[in-house]
ZAMARGU-4260 file (C-alpha; in steps of 0.2 Angstrom, whole numbers, plus 5000, padded with zeros to 4 digits):
<rodrens>
0) 5054/4930/5011 | 5065/4942/5017 | 5084/4940/5013 | 5089/4939/5033 | 5075/4924/5034
5) 5084/4917/5020 | 5099/4917/5029 | 5091/4912/5046 | 5087/4896/5036 | 5102/4892/5031
10) 5111/4897/5047 | 5101/4882/5053 | 5108/4870/5042 | 5125/4877/5045 | 5130/4865/5059
15) 5148/4856/5050 | 5162/4858/5062 | 5176/4859/5050 | 5184/4875/5052 | 5180/4884/5037
20) 5162/4880/5040 | 5165/4890/5059 | 5173/4905/5053 | 5158/4906/5039 | 5147/4904/5054
25) 5154/4921/5062 | 5151/4929/5045 | 5133/4923/5043 | 5130/4929/5060 | 5135/4947/5054
30) 5122/4948/5040 | 5108/4939/5048 | 5110/4954/5062 | 5109/4967/5048 | 5090/4974/5050
35) 5081/4974/5033 | 5074/4990/5025 | 5058/4996/5034 | 5049/5014/5037 | 5058/5020/5049
40) 5076/5016/5041 | 5088/5030/5046 | 5095/5040/5034 | 5115/5039/5032 | 5116/5050/5020
45) 5133/5061/5022 | 5128/5075/5011 | 5115/5083/5021 | 5102/5082/5004 | 5084/5081/5010
50) 5080/5069/4996 | 5064/5059/4999 | 5070/5039/4997 | 5056/5027/4992 | 5056/5011/5001
55) 5060/5000/4985 | 5076/5009/4984 | 5082/5004/5001 | 5079/4989/4997 | 5088/4986/4981
60) 5102/4993/4990 | 5102/4982/5004 | 5099/4968/4992 | 5114/4973/4982 | 5126/4977/4996
65) 5121/4958/5003 | 5119/4947/4990 | 5138/4944/4987 | 5140/4940/5005 | 5127/4927/5004
70) 5132/4920/4988 | 5151/4918/4997 | 5141/4907/5011 | 5130/4898/5001 | 5146/4893/4988
75) 5157/4891/5006 | 5145/4879/5013 | 5143/4868/4998 | 5164/4865/4999 | 5163/4862/5017
80) 5148/4848/5014 | 5160/4841/4998 | 5174/4839/5005 | 5167/4829/5021 | 5159/4820/5009
85) 5175/4815/5000 | 5181/4811/5019 | 5168/4799/5023 | 5170/4790/5007 | 5187/4787/5012
90) 5194/4796/4996 | 5213/4800/4998 | 5215/4814/4987 | 5220/4831/4994 | 5211/4846/4997
95) 5215/4855/4981 | 5213/4839/4971 | 5196/4837/4976 | 5189/4856/4974 | 5201/4861/4960
100) 5197/4878/4956 | 5182/4880/4967 | 5192/4883/4982 | 5198/4900/4976 | 5180/4903/4964
105) 5168/4892/4973 | 5150/4883/4966 | 5133/4885/4967 | 5121/4871/4967 | 5104/4873/4957
110) 5095/4870/4974 | 5106/4887/4980 | 5100/4895/4964 | 5082/4887/4966 | 5081/4896/4984
115) 5086/4913/4978 | 5071/4915/4970 | 5061/4917/4985 | 5068/4935/4984 | 5073/4938/4967
120) 5060/4935/4951 | 5067/4937/4932 | 5063/4937/4915 | 5071/4938/4899 | 5073/4952/4888
125) 5060/4956/4874 | 5047/4946/4886 | 5031/4950/4897 | 5028/4934/4908 | 5041/4933/4924
130) 5051/4917/4924 | 5058/4907/4938 | 5075/4913/4942 | 5085/4895/4940 | 5078/4892/4922
135) 5082/4910/4914 | 5101/4905/4922 | 5102/4888/4915 | 5094/4896/4898 | 5104/4892/4883
140) 5105/4913/4880 | 5112/4913/4898 | 5122/4900/4902 | 5139/4906/4897 | 5135/4922/4906
145) 5129/4915/4923 | 5141/4903/4925 | 5131/4887/4924 | 5143/4872/4923 | 5131/4859/4913
150) 5142/4843/4918 | 5142/4848/4936 | 5124/4854/4937 | 5131/4871/4945 | 5136/4886/4945
155) 5152/4897/4945 | 5149/4908/4959 | 5162/4923/4952 | 5153/4922/4936 | 5135/4920/4944
160) 5137/4933/4955 | 5144/4946/4940 | 5128/4942/4931 | 5115/4941/4944 | 5121/4960/4949
165) 5123/4966/4932 | 5106/4962/4928 | 5095/4967/4944 | 5084/4980/4939 | 5068/4987/4946
170) 5053/4976/4950 | 5037/4976/4933 | 5026/4978/4949 | 5036/4992/4960 | 5033/5009/4964
175) 5050/5017/4957 | 5045/5008/4940 | 5026/5015/4941 | 5032/5035/4947 | 5047/5034/4935
180) 5041/5024/4918 | 5020/5023/4922 | 5009/5031/4911 | 4999/5048/4917 | 4980/5044/4923
185) 4967/5057/4914 | 4955/5057/4930 | 4951/5076/4934 | 4963/5083/4948 | 4963/5100/4954
190) 4973/5109/4965 | 4971/5125/4975 | 4991/5127/4977 | 5000/5133/4963 | 5012/5126/4956
195) 5004/5110/4959 | 5019/5092/4960 | 5006/5079/4963 | 5007/5063/4952 | 4995/5053/4946
200) 4999/5037/4937 | 4998/5018/4933 | 5011/5007/4932 | 5017/5001/4914 | 5015/4982/4915
205) 5002/4976/4906 | 4988/4964/4917 | 4994/4968/4935 | 4993/4990/4939 | 4996/5000/4951
210) 4989/5017/4952 | 5001/5029/4962 | 4994/5045/4970 | 5006/5055/4978 | 5011/5075/4984
215) 4992/5080/4983 | 4993/5098/4990 | 4976/5107/4995 | 4967/5096/4981 | 4955/5086/4975
220) 4953/5070/4965 | 4940/5057/4955 | 4939/5041/4950 | 4924/5030/4946 | 4926/5012/4938
225) 4915/5001/4932 | 4920/4983/4935 | 4937/4974/4943 | 4952/4978/4936 | 4964/4967/4949
230) 4971/4986/4954 | 4984/4989/4967 | 4981/5007/4976 | 4995/5017/4985 | 4992/5037/4990
235) 5007/5045/4997 | 5012/5059/5006 | 4995/5069/5000 | 4990/5083/5012 | 4974/5094/5014
240) 4966/5084/5000 | 4950/5073/4996 | 4954/5057/4985 | 4939/5048/4979 | 4942/5030/4970
245) 4925/5024/4967 | 4929/5007/4961 | 4933/4988/4966 | 4954/4986/4970 | 4964/4972/4977
250) 4974/4980/4989 | 4977/4998/4995 | 4990/5007/5005 | 4989/5023/5012 | 5006/5032/5018
255) 5013/5049/5028 | 4997/5057/5024 | 4989/5070/5035 | 4971/5082/5035 | 4965/5069/5021
260) 4951/5062/5017 | 4952/5046/5008 | 4938/5037/4999 | 4936/5022/4991 | 4926/5007/4984
265) 4928/4989/4990 | 4944/4982/4994 | 4945/4963/4991 | 4962/4961/5001 | 4971/4972/5013
270) 4971/4992/5015 | 4986/4996/5024 | 4989/5014/5033 | 5004/5019/5040 | 5011/5035/5048
275) 4995/5044/5042 | 4989/5059/5055 | 4972/5067/5055 | 4966/5055/5041 | 4948/5051/5038
280) 4947/5033/5027 | 4932/5027/5022 | 4933/5011/5014 | 4926/4992/5016 | 4937/4979/5015
285) 4944/4961/5018 | 4956/4965/5034 | 4961/4982/5039 | 4978/4987/5047 | 4983/5001/5054
290) 5005/5004/5059 | 5012/5021/5068 | 4995/5031/5065 | 4988/5047/5075 | 4971/5054/5076
295) 4964/5047/5061 | 4946/5040/5059 | 4941/5023/5051 | 4924/5021/5043 | 4923/5004/5037
300) 4916/4987/5033 | 4928/4971/5035 | 4923/4953/5039 | 4940/4952/5050 | 4945/4962/5064
305) 4954/4978/5062 | 4972/4976/5065 | 4983/4990/5075 | 5003/4987/5075 | 5016/4997/5084
310) 5019/5007/5101 | 5016/5023/5092 | 4999/5021/5087 | 4985/5033/5095 | 4968/5041/5093
315) 4963/5030/5082 | 4944/5030/5079 | 4933/5017/5071 | 4915/5021/5065 | 4904/5010/5052
320) 4905/5014/5033 | 4895/5028/5028 | 4893/5033/5012 | 4883/5024/4997 | 4883/5027/4980
325) 4873/5018/4965 | 4886/5004/4962 | 4892/5001/4978 | 4882/4984/4982 | 4886/4977/4964
330) 4907/4981/4968 | 4904/4972/4984 | 4898/4958/4977 | 4913/4957/4964 | 4925/4959/4979
335) 4915/4945/4991 | 4911/4958/5002 | 4894/4953/5014 | 4887/4966/5022 | 4880/4953/5036
340) 4899/4949/5042 | 4905/4964/5047 | 4918/4966/5062 | 4923/4983/5063 | 4921/4987/5082
345) 4932/4974/5086 | 4950/4982/5084 | 4964/4973/5091 | 4979/4983/5094 | 4998/4972/5096
350) 5012/4979/5105 | 5029/4977/5096 | 5034/4964/5108 | 5018/4955/5102 | 5006/4959/5118
355) 4989/4965/5117 | 4987/4985/5119 | 4972/4996/5123 | 4967/5014/5126 | 4973/5018/5107
360) 4957/5013/5098 | 4937/5019/5102 | 4922/5017/5093 | 4912/5030/5086 | 4896/5037/5097
365) 4882/5036/5088 | 4878/5052/5091 | 4894/5057/5082 | 4890/5049/5066 | 4886/5056/5051
370) 4882/5050/5033 | 4894/5056/5018 | 4887/5062/5003 | 4898/5059/4989 | 4892/5076/4977
375) 4895/5067/4959 | 4888/5053/4961 | 4871/5056/4970 | 4857/5068/4965 | 4849/5081/4978
380) 4838/5074/4991 | 4822/5077/4989 | 4812/5082/5005 | 4803/5070/5016 | 4815/5055/5006
385) 4825/5047/5021 | 4842/5044/5014 | 4851/5028/5006 | 4859/5020/5021 | 4875/5012/5019
390) 4877/4993/5020 | 4879/4983/5036 | 4876/5000/5047 | 4870/4995/5063 | 4853/4999/5069
395) 4859/5012/5081 | 4868/5020/5069 | 4854/5018/5058 | 4843/5027/5071 | 4852/5042/5074
400) 4855/5044/5055 | 4834/5046/5057 | 4833/5057/5072 | 4845/5068/5063 | 4834/5068/5049
405) 4818/5072/5058 | 4827/5087/5064 | 4830/5094/5049 | 4812/5091/5045 | 4808/5098/5061
410) 4816/5116/5059 | 4809/5119/5040 | 4790/5115/5045 | 4794/5127/5060 | 4799/5137/5048
415) 4785/5135/5034 | 4772/5137/5048 | 4778/5152/5056 | 4769/5165/5044 | 4786/5177/5044
420) 4783/5190/5034 | 4797/5194/5020 | 4807/5207/5030 | 4805/5193/5043 | 4812/5180/5031
425) 4826/5188/5023 | 4834/5193/5044 | 4834/5174/5045 | 4840/5171/5030 | 4854/5181/5031
430) 4858/5174/5051 | 4858/5156/5044 | 4869/5160/5030 | 4881/5169/5042 | 4882/5155/5052
435) 4884/5142/5040 | 4896/5153/5032 | 4906/5154/5051 | 4903/5134/5052 | 4913/5131/5035
440) 4925/5144/5040 | 4928/5135/5057 | 4928/5117/5051 | 4939/5119/5034 | 4925/5114/5023
445) 4924/5131/5012 | 4942/5124/5007 | 4931/5106/5000 | 4920/5118/4992 | 4931/5128/4983
450) 4939/5112/4976 | 4923/5105/4970 | 4918/5123/4963 | 4937/5120/4953 | 4934/5103/4951
455) 4917/5105/4942 | 4925/5120/4931 | 4936/5107/4926 | 4924/5095/4919 | 4913/5107/4911
460) 4929/5112/4901 | 4933/5094/4898 | 4916/5093/4891 | 4917/5107/4883 | 4933/5103/4874
465) 4927/5084/4868 | 4912/5091/4860 | 4921/5103/4851 | 4934/5090/4844 | 4917/5080/4840
</rodrens>
């Protein structure tokens, strides 16, 4: 739960007419109006540096700045409740006698600390399992540092705040820890840009893996997994690249990529695209969310309507899944995706105010549909044999693929039956080669071929190195 949501909940509980409560209501209102960091969070860096800050770092800064004020509000709320309760019971003691040191330091009830578990997780040093914040704070080894008062079953606010701020660390499953302390992946990766500053790492936390691909420029990487490993994938700030991750995934995020093609295995949960442009994504997923993207093409198979959010999303084209590789159906069975339940052609665009918008998304024309051949998973096609169609492909798109295959077969038969001389065949071959090279250059496919050639060379060297080592 976001911190602002927790504060709004507390605001509804804060209805006492006590003067201290009125003063704290104003402070609470100023806290709740401070927005939670998002992808468009303004950069207040006064030094003028252009360091790209992770969203998780902004979240951490926000929590550290707002947490002391939040704890003060919670402690003050308890003081007001305690005072009002004593007045109703007819207790004649003074406020100082009632509250004691709580007037200056404040206390936090165990219910308040328990509610903080919505935004904060906890773990004990040396243990790999995650625990509840309250259980860690009341642990015998931490209670004297966390300010736990066993007789009052509460926490001293000052000590608890110091202990909490001192112990705040990065989430074990977060992006920051994955980038700084993650282990490098041994996937084959090539880049035509030298030097390459790409990062391809996985989180060090056992049992929960986050794979992170960042800043791959003019490159290609490919990975084929066999079984579902409950892995999340994040692709961030890649450009002019081709990324293939053909394994079952739990969730996937593609953020700030441009002129890039991302081909993924089936996603059991959600795939989210944010702030991408001129990008092609091929993936079957449980749900699909597109936010603030321009000029992207989505080839998907999904049982839920693709969701477009934000007023800046435009030029989105949705199309059915266009890939097939040997273990695709097995991977879809692992992620419980069924080909006959497919709502890829019913996108829903919601504006910033919640209204339904139109015009930002269109469905691909069947005549423009083409199958995507994955070169390192499929054998060369046999003449006369139809290609394997993706699961869930609509009839009109399958018919378009069939007609395109008939055109190729007809041209080959026409050349074969033309009875050309060797000189004429050489001239025709030269003209076809020139036209094909021009098409590669105009469409940018030549760069993809160069990446494939370099990737094949890298794989060859790796096989030779393994053979020599054995």
